[in-house]
C-alpha positions in Angstrom: 22.8 98.7 131.7 22.6 101.9 133.8 25.2 104.4 134.5 25.3 106.4 137.7 26.1 110.1 137.8 29.3 109.4 139.7 30.4 106.9 137.1 29.7 109.4 134.3 31.8 112.0 136.1 34.7 109.7 136.6 34.8 108.6 132.9 36.1 111.9 131.6 37.3 115.3 132.6 34.8 117.7 134.0 34.2 121.1 132.3 36.5 122.8 134.8 39.3 120.4 134.1 38.9 120.8 130.3 38.9 124.5 130.7 42.0 124.3 132.9 43.7 122.0 130.3 42.8 124.3 127.5 44.2 127.3 129.4 47.5 125.6 130.1 47.8 124.5 126.4 47.2 128.1 125.3 49.4 129.7 127.9 52.4 127.5 126.9 52.3 129.1 123.5 54.0 128.0 120.4 57.6 126.8 119.7 60.1 129.5 120.7 57.5 131.6 122.4 58.4 133.0 125.9 56.6 131.1 128.6 55.3 134.3 130.1 54.0 136.0 127.0 50.5 134.6 126.8 49.7 134.8 130.5 50.9 138.4 130.5 48.7 139.1 127.5 45.8 137.6 129.3 46.5 139.8 132.3 46.8 142.9 130.2 43.4 142.2 128.5 41.8 141.3 131.8 43.1 144.5 133.4 41.9 146.6 130.5 38.4 145.0 130.8 38.3 145.8 134.5 39.3 149.4 133.8 36.8 149.9 131.0 33.9 148.0 132.4 34.0 148.8 136.2 31.2 151.1 137.3 30.3 151.7 133.6 26.6 152.3 134.4 27.4 155.4 136.5 27.5 157.6 133.3 23.9 156.8 132.6 23.0 157.6 129.0 26.4 159.2 128.6 25.9 161.1 125.2 22.0 161.2 125.0 22.2 162.0 121.4 23.7 158.6 120.4 21.9 156.7 123.1 18.5 157.9 121.8 19.5 156.9 118.3 20.5 153.4 119.6 17.1 153.2 121.4 15.4 154.1 118.1 17.3 151.2 116.4 15.9 148.8 118.9 12.4 149.6 117.7 12.8 150.0 114.0 15.2 148.2 111.7 14.8 151.2 109.3 16.0 153.5 112.1 18.8 151.0 112.8 20.0 151.0 109.2 19.9 154.7 108.5 20.9 155.9 112.1 17.7 157.7 112.8 17.3 159.9 115.9 13.8 158.4 116.5 12.0 155.3 115.6 9.5 157.3 113.4 12.5 158.0 111.2 12.3 161.8 110.9 16.0 162.7 110.8 19.4 160.8 111.2 22.3 161.6 113.5 25.0 163.8 111.8 27.3 160.8 111.2 27.1 157.5 109.3 25.5 154.9 111.6 28.1 152.1 112.0 28.9 153.0 115.5 25.3 152.9 116.5 24.8 149.3 115.2 26.7 147.5 118.0 24.9 149.5 120.7 21.4 149.0 119.1 22.0 145.2 118.7 23.2 145.0 122.3 20.1 146.9 123.5 17.9 144.7 121.4 19.3 141.7 123.3 19.7 143.0 126.7 17.2 145.9 126.8 17.8 149.6 126.5 19.8 150.6 129.5 23.2 152.2 130.3 25.2 149.0 130.3 23.8 147.6 127.1 24.7 150.8 125.3 28.1 151.5 126.8 29.5 147.9 127.2 30.1 147.4 123.4 32.5 150.4 123.5 34.4 148.9 126.4 34.7 145.6 124.7 36.0 147.4 121.6 38.6 149.0 123.8 39.8 145.5 125.0 39.9 144.3 121.4 41.8 147.3 120.3 44.5 146.7 123.0 44.7 143.0 121.8 45.0 143.9 118.2 47.7 146.5 118.9 49.6 143.9 120.9 49.4 141.5 118.0 50.6 144.1 115.5 53.6 145.2 117.5 54.5 141.8 118.8 54.8 140.5 115.2 57.9 142.5 114.5 59.3 143.4 118.0 58.3 140.6 120.3 55.9 140.1 123.2 57.6 142.6 125.5 57.1 145.4 123.0 53.6 144.3 122.4 52.7 144.3 126.1 54.2 147.8 126.5 52.3 149.1 123.6 49.0 147.6 124.8 49.6 148.9 128.3 50.3 152.5 127.0 47.1 152.4 125.0 44.9 151.1 127.7 46.2 153.7 130.2 46.0 156.7 127.8 43.4 159.0 129.5 41.5 159.8 126.4 41.2 156.0 125.6 39.9 155.3 129.1 37.3 158.0 128.4 36.1 157.1 125.0 36.1 153.3 125.4 33.6 154.0 128.2 31.5 156.3 126.2 29.0 156.0 123.4 30.5 158.4 120.8 31.7 156.9 117.4 35.4 157.1 118.3 35.6 153.6 119.9 34.6 151.8 116.7 36.7 154.2 114.6 39.9 153.4 116.6 39.3 149.7 116.6 38.8 149.5 112.8 41.9 151.7 112.2 44.0 149.5 114.4 42.7 146.5 112.6 43.7 148.2 109.4 47.2 148.8 110.7 47.6 145.1 111.7 46.5 144.2 108.2 49.2 146.6 106.9 51.9 144.9 109.0 50.9 141.5 107.6 50.7 142.8 104.0 54.1 144.4 104.0 55.8 141.2 105.1 55.6 139.5 101.7 53.4 141.8 99.6 50.2 139.9 100.5 47.3 141.3 98.5 44.6 139.7 100.8 46.0 141.4 103.9 46.3 144.7 102.1 42.7 144.6 100.9 41.6 143.7 104.5 43.4 146.7 105.8 41.7 149.0 103.2 38.3 147.5 103.9 38.8 148.1 107.7 39.6 151.8 107.0 36.8 152.1 104.6 34.4 150.7 107.2 35.8 153.2 109.8 34.4 155.8 107.4 30.9 154.6 108.3 31.8 155.4 112.0 33.3 158.9 111.7 33.4 159.7 108.0 36.5 161.5 106.6 38.5 161.4 109.8 39.1 157.7 109.1 41.0 158.5 106.0 43.8 160.4 107.8 45.7 157.2 108.1 45.6 156.5 104.3 48.6 158.6 103.3 50.9 156.8 105.7 49.5 153.4 105.0 49.8 153.8 101.2 53.2 155.4 101.2 54.6 152.8 103.5 53.3 149.9 101.4 54.5 151.5 98.1 58.1 152.2 99.3 58.8 149.3 101.6 57.0 146.1 100.4 59.4 143.4 98.9 57.6 142.9 95.6 58.1 144.5 92.2 56.8 148.1 91.9 54.3 147.2 89.2 52.7 144.6 91.5 52.7 147.1 94.4 50.8 149.6 92.3 48.2 147.1 91.2 47.8 145.9 94.7 47.3 149.5 96.0 44.6 150.0 93.2 42.8 146.9 94.5 43.1 148.2 98.0 41.7 151.5 96.8 38.7 149.7 95.4 38.2 147.9 98.8 38.5 151.2 100.6 35.8 152.8 98.4 33.5 149.7 98.7 33.9 149.6 102.5 33.1 153.3 102.8 30.7 153.7 100.0 28.1 150.8 100.0 26.0 152.5 102.7 26.3 155.9 101.0 25.2 154.3 97.7 22.2 152.7 99.3 21.1 156.0 100.9 21.5 157.8 97.5 19.4 155.2 95.8 16.5 155.3 98.3 14.1 158.2 97.5 14.1 161.0 100.1 10.5 160.4 100.9 11.3 156.8 101.9 14.0 157.5 104.3 14.8 159.9 107.1 16.4 163.4 106.4 20.2 163.2 106.5 21.1 165.2 109.7 23.9 167.7 109.5 23.3 168.4 105.8 21.5 171.3 104.2 20.4 169.4 101.1 19.5 166.0 102.5 22.8 164.6 101.2 25.2 162.1 102.6 28.0 163.4 100.4 27.4 167.0 101.6 27.5 165.7 105.2 30.8 163.7 104.6 32.6 166.4 102.6 31.3 169.5 104.2 30.0 169.4 107.9 32.1 166.3 108.7 34.9 166.9 106.2 36.5 170.1 104.8 34.5 172.2 107.2 36.4 170.8 110.1 39.6 172.0 108.4 38.4 175.5 107.5 35.9 176.3 110.3 33.3 176.9 107.6 30.8 174.1 108.4 27.5 175.1 107.0 25.0 174.8 109.7 27.7 174.1 112.2 28.9 175.9 115.3 31.1 178.4 113.4 34.9 178.8 113.9 35.4 178.3 117.6 39.0 177.1 117.4 41.1 180.3 117.2 43.9 178.6 119.1 44.8 176.2 116.3 48.6 175.8 116.0 51.5 173.5 116.2 51.4 173.2 120.0 47.7 172.4 120.3 48.3 168.8 121.2 50.3 170.0 124.2 47.9 172.7 125.4 45.5 172.8 128.3 42.7 171.4 126.2 44.4 168.4 124.6 47.6 168.0 126.5 46.3 165.9 129.4 44.2 163.8 127.1 46.9 162.4 124.8 50.4 164.0 125.1 51.9 162.3 128.2 54.1 160.1 126.0 53.8 162.1 122.8 57.3 163.6 123.0 58.8 160.2 123.7 56.9 158.7 120.7 58.4 161.3 118.4 61.9 160.6 119.8 61.3 156.8 119.2 60.0 157.5 115.7 63.2 159.5 114.7 65.4 156.9 116.5 63.8 154.0 114.8 64.1 155.5 111.4 67.7 156.5 112.0 68.9 153.2 113.4 67.3 151.4 110.4 68.6 153.9 107.8 71.1 151.5 106.3 68.7 148.5 106.2 67.4 147.2 102.9 64.4 148.9 101.4 61.9 146.3 102.5 63.3 146.2 106.1 60.2 145.4 108.3 61.5 147.4 111.3 61.7 150.7 109.3 58.4 149.9 107.6 56.8 149.5 111.0 58.1 152.8 112.2 57.0 154.5 108.9 53.5 153.0 109.2 52.8 154.1 112.7 54.7 157.3 112.3 52.7 158.3 109.3 49.5 157.7 111.2 50.7 159.9 114.1 52.1 162.7 112.1 49.3 163.2 109.6 46.5 162.9 112.1 48.4 165.0 114.6 49.0 167.8 112.1 45.4 167.9 111.0 44.1 168.1 114.5 46.7 170.8 115.4 46.0 173.0 112.5 42.3 172.6 111.8 40.3 175.7 112.1 36.9 174.0 112.5 35.5 172.1 115.5 38.1 169.6 116.8 37.2 168.4 120.3 39.8 167.2 122.7 38.4 163.6 122.8 39.1 163.3 119.0 42.8 162.7 120.1 41.9 159.1 121.0 42.6 158.5 117.3 46.3 159.2 118.0 46.6 156.7 121.0 47.3 153.5 119.1 50.1 155.2 117.0 51.6 156.8 120.2 51.5 153.4 122.0 52.9 151.5 119.1 55.9 153.8 118.7 56.6 153.7 122.5 56.5 149.9 122.5 58.6 149.4 119.3 61.1 152.1 120.1 61.7 151.1 123.7 62.2 147.5 122.6 64.6 148.4 119.8 66.7 150.7 122.0 66.8 148.3 124.9 68.0 145.4 122.6 70.8 147.8 121.4 71.5 149.4 124.8 75.2 148.4 124.6 75.6 151.0 121.9 76.0 154.4 123.6 73.7 156.2 121.3 70.9 153.8 122.0 71.2 154.1 125.7 71.3 157.9 125.5 68.2 158.1 123.4 66.3 155.8 125.7 67.4 157.8 128.8 66.5 161.0 127.0 63.0 159.7 126.3 62.5 158.7 129.9 63.8 162.1 131.2 61.6 164.0 128.7 58.5 162.1 129.7 59.2 162.6 133.4 59.6 166.4 132.8 56.5 166.6 130.6 54.5 164.5 133.0 55.5 167.0 135.8 54.2 169.9 133.7 50.8 168.1 133.0 50.3 167.1 136.6 51.1 170.6 137.7 48.1 171.8 135.7 46.0 170.3 138.4 48.1 171.3 141.4 45.3 170.4 143.9 44.8 166.9 142.6 47.4 164.6 144.3 50.0 167.4 144.6 52.8 165.0 145.5 52.5 162.9 142.4 54.2 165.4 140.1 57.4 165.6 142.1 57.5 161.8 142.6 57.2 161.2 138.8 59.8 163.8 138.1 62.4 162.6 140.6 61.8 158.9 139.7 62.0 159.5 136.0 65.3 161.5 136.3 66.8 158.9 138.5 65.7 156.2 136.0 67.2 158.1 133.1 70.6 158.6 135.0 70.6 155.0 136.0 70.0 153.8 132.5 73.2 155.6 131.5 75.1 154.3 134.4 74.2 150.6 133.8 74.6 150.7 130.0 76.7 147.5 129.8 75.5 145.7 132.8 73.0 142.9 133.3 71.3 141.5 136.3 68.6 142.4 138.9 69.9 146.0 139.2 69.3 146.6 135.5 65.9 145.0 135.7 65.0 147.3 138.6 66.1 150.4 136.6 64.0 149.3 133.6 61.0 148.8 135.9 61.5 152.2 137.5 61.7 153.8 134.0 58.5 152.2 132.9 56.6 152.9 136.1 57.5 156.6 136.2 56.7 157.0 132.6 53.2 155.7 132.8 52.3 156.8 136.3 50.9 160.1 135.2 48.6 158.9 132.5 47.7 155.8 134.6 46.5 158.1 137.4 44.4 160.2 135.0 43.0 157.1 133.4 42.0 155.7 136.8 40.4 159.0 137.7 38.5 159.1 134.3 37.3 155.6 134.8 36.0 156.3 138.3 34.2 159.5 137.2 30.7 159.6 135.5 30.8 161.4 132.1 27.8 162.8 130.3 27.1 165.3 127.6 28.5 165.7 124.0 32.1 166.9 124.7 33.6 164.8 127.4 37.2 165.2 128.7 39.4 162.8 130.6 41.1 163.4 134.0 40.6 166.1 136.6 39.7 169.6 135.4 42.7 171.4 134.2 41.1 174.8 133.5 41.2 174.2 129.7 38.3 174.4 127.5 37.2 171.2 125.6 35.6 173.1 122.8 38.7 175.0 121.8 39.1 178.6 120.8 39.1 179.7 124.4 35.5 179.1 124.8 33.9 177.1 127.7 32.9 173.7 126.5 34.2 170.8 128.6 31.8 168.3 130.0 32.6 166.1 132.9 30.5 164.0 135.2 30.6 164.2 139.0 30.3 167.4 141.0 29.3 170.6 139.5 32.0 172.6 137.9 32.1 171.8 134.2 31.4 174.6 131.7 28.6 174.4 129.2 29.4 176.1 125.9 27.7 179.4 125.4 25.5 180.3 122.4 27.2 181.1 119.2 26.9 184.8 119.6 30.5 185.6 120.6 29.8 185.9 124.3 32.0 184.2 126.9 29.3 183.6 129.4 28.8 179.9 130.1 26.4 178.4 132.6 28.1 176.6 135.4 26.6 173.2 136.3 27.0 169.5 136.1 27.5 168.4 132.5 24.3 166.9 131.1 22.2 168.0 134.0 20.7 171.3 132.8 17.6 172.5 134.5 14.9 169.9 134.0 13.6 170.1 130.5 16.0 172.8 129.6 13.4 175.5 130.6 14.7 178.9 129.7 18.0 178.8 127.9 19.3 175.2 127.6 22.2 174.8 125.1 21.6 172.6 122.2 24.8 170.7 123.1 23.3 169.3 126.3 20.6 166.8 126.9 17.3 167.2 128.8 16.2 165.5 132.1 12.5 165.9 132.2 10.7 166.0 135.5 8.4 163.0 136.3 5.2 165.0 135.7 6.4 166.0 132.3 7.3 162.4 131.4 3.9 161.3 132.5 2.3 164.0 130.4 4.2 163.1 127.3 3.4 159.3 127.8 -0.3 159.9 128.2 -2.1 158.9 125.0 1.3 158.5 123.2 0.1 155.6 120.9 -2.2 158.2 119.2 0.7 160.2 117.9 3.7 159.7 115.5 5.8 162.0 117.8 4.8 162.6 121.5 6.6 165.9 121.2 8.9 168.0 119.1 11.9 169.9 120.4 14.6 172.1 118.9 17.9 170.2 118.6 18.7 166.5 118.8 20.0 166.6 122.3 17.0 168.3 123.7 14.8 165.8 121.9 16.9 162.8 123.0 16.4 163.3 126.7 12.6 163.3 126.3 12.7 160.3 124.0 14.9 158.2 126.4 12.6 159.2 129.4 9.4 158.3 127.6 10.5 155.6 125.3 8.6 157.2 122.5 9.7 159.1 119.4 10.4 162.8 119.7 11.0 165.0 116.7 14.4 166.8 116.7 13.5 170.0 114.9 16.6 171.2 113.0 18.8 168.2 113.8 21.7 168.4 116.1 22.4 172.1 115.9 18.9 173.2 115.2 20.1 174.5 111.8 19.1 171.7 109.4 16.1 172.6 107.1 14.0 169.7 108.5 11.2 170.2 108.9 10.2 173.3 107.0 7.6 175.5 108.6 5.0 174.3 106.1 5.9 170.6 106.8 5.7 171.2 110.6 2.3 172.9 110.2 1.0 170.0 108.1 2.2 167.5 110.7 0.3 169.5 113.4 -2.7 169.8 111.2 -2.7 166.0 110.8 -2.5 165.5 114.6 0.8 163.7 114.4 2.7 165.8 117.0 1.2 166.1 120.5 3.4 168.7 122.2 6.1 171.2 121.4 8.8 171.7 124.1 10.4 175.2 124.3 13.5 176.3 126.0 16.5 175.2 123.9 18.8 177.9 122.6 18.5 178.2 118.8 21.6 179.0 116.7 20.9 181.6 114.1 21.0 180.3 110.5 22.5 183.5 109.2 25.8 183.3 111.0 26.5 179.6 110.1 24.8 179.4 106.7 22.3 177.0 108.2 18.5 177.0 108.1 16.5 179.2 110.4 13.3 177.0 110.1 13.7 176.0 113.8 13.3 179.7 114.8 10.4 180.1 112.4 8.7 177.0 113.9 9.3 178.2 117.4 7.9 181.7 116.6 4.8 180.1 115.0 4.1 177.8 117.9 4.6 180.6 120.5 2.2 182.9 118.6 -0.4 180.1 117.9 -0.6 177.9 121.0 -0.9 178.5 124.7 2.2 177.8 126.9 1.9 175.7 130.0 4.7 175.1 132.5 5.0 171.4 133.6 7.8 170.4 135.9 9.6 173.6 135.2 9.5 173.2 131.4 7.3 175.3 129.0 5.3 173.0 126.7 2.6 173.8 124.1 -0.2 171.4 123.4 -0.3 171.3 119.6 -3.8 169.6 119.5 -5.4 172.8 120.8 -5.0 176.6 120.6 
């Protein structure tokens, strides 16, 4: 018996019909769930995906430092595991490698290109919005979850970092997953969820080291003080969570410590080839004190309580920060008479602890704290806005609740006006529209306190729109602008300095106008130019913080006979080396690591590599940071001096190169 194609199709639903049926089933939700909740969530996630993925390839390699390491991971599993800058495994990046792994896997599957490297971060952003929605919705309903997710998605620094290849995207996703686990654990004292949360935070250490642990005090205290189980059990559970935290953070550290130094790459960012030194010093306490050995020195003289509001960080994260603090105080006050294990108060304590501890550390740190680090505050700000607005709206018949809600809207409108006026030539009418609309919405909230109906809905809509208009405009501008370099900033230029300390340092794609950070010699002279597009090859005085774009003739020279060498070239600083490596697809030795101050290689080691014929060219031109001022090594300077005195310079494509195979 035969069956025709038409008969087969008529015997059951087509794939499209099955998909449509599945969508309708999912969209209806569970018992008691609002009919609009899941479709609205789907719309939020779809909108976030569009914002974070649209035109993503315009940023090219974005941060060449990490893109080159991801490229190395596609060629060598050893480089993948250790986070090496090049496939020959000379030196690692100055972070643990977890953030590189999704990029390298994507590039292995789809090829090494801008999209394969940047898309994982964008998808992490969508996932983070979804996780935050789930965490807030669980206690405060779908409306609060949607508001929190929307605020997070439209935070300018989030729109920046979820379209970039720095480690912050994975860090924020894992911390948000940890917060979701804490919400679940606090409900009934569930050990499994607590351990899950701790494991997520521990894994975040492998993305950005000690910064991940800033949420731990708030998480631990909230669980200890608010969970509805006996205190002895809470303590035992927290000890188990501590073990999970150490295991999640420490397994990779332990493996690296057990592998002999001769069998693995040098640990970039350290002076003793030690992961612990990197984590506790350069990426740890050094960020607090400004005394990172081998780092950039103390460039953040403007540290203080108002730093999150200043011209460097304000437009990145602070649009709804005052309102979030108002919501935090209001939430804790309104739940002050609730039982100890009240989940509402616990939620405010959890997210408030995250915001306060991380915010204080960022504000007062004397070391290098870049503006884009503030993306770590975005989930906490968004959660407090969603939870607080929902709580106050439900209690709006109480005069105090309505006044607090109106005050938050008015404060947000006024602060948005201030931030928008920092870029007076960029859509100059937006500031006054936001201010007027926000003040009208705040007054209308007071006037309609006890009313219901379409008018109240319209007032609520006006309050929401005016509150998020400023950050949404900045987020859209950020998503539509290419960003490259190591210190990106969101939104239009404000005149602030992304490096802190009053020193030029912001990087931004698009037309020329970003400042490049000057050498660490105390001078204020930066070099104007498009971020990440220094003169080809960096000839002359290219900063170590910016990548190289070699001319075609230089790329061809480096690729000629490349298979005969371990490294087709050596260059001072990881960013300089990264550009040549990405252009040629071949390993390039990053002399001195990221800042050129790591003792790798020594002069004797470099001379031995040259004698063995393992390095073809040395590329000059990068600014070298002196070891004496930072406590770092001066081997890069010694190597450069030896090369210059031993080999003949040749200019190729505007770049000075030395052929190390001849004198």
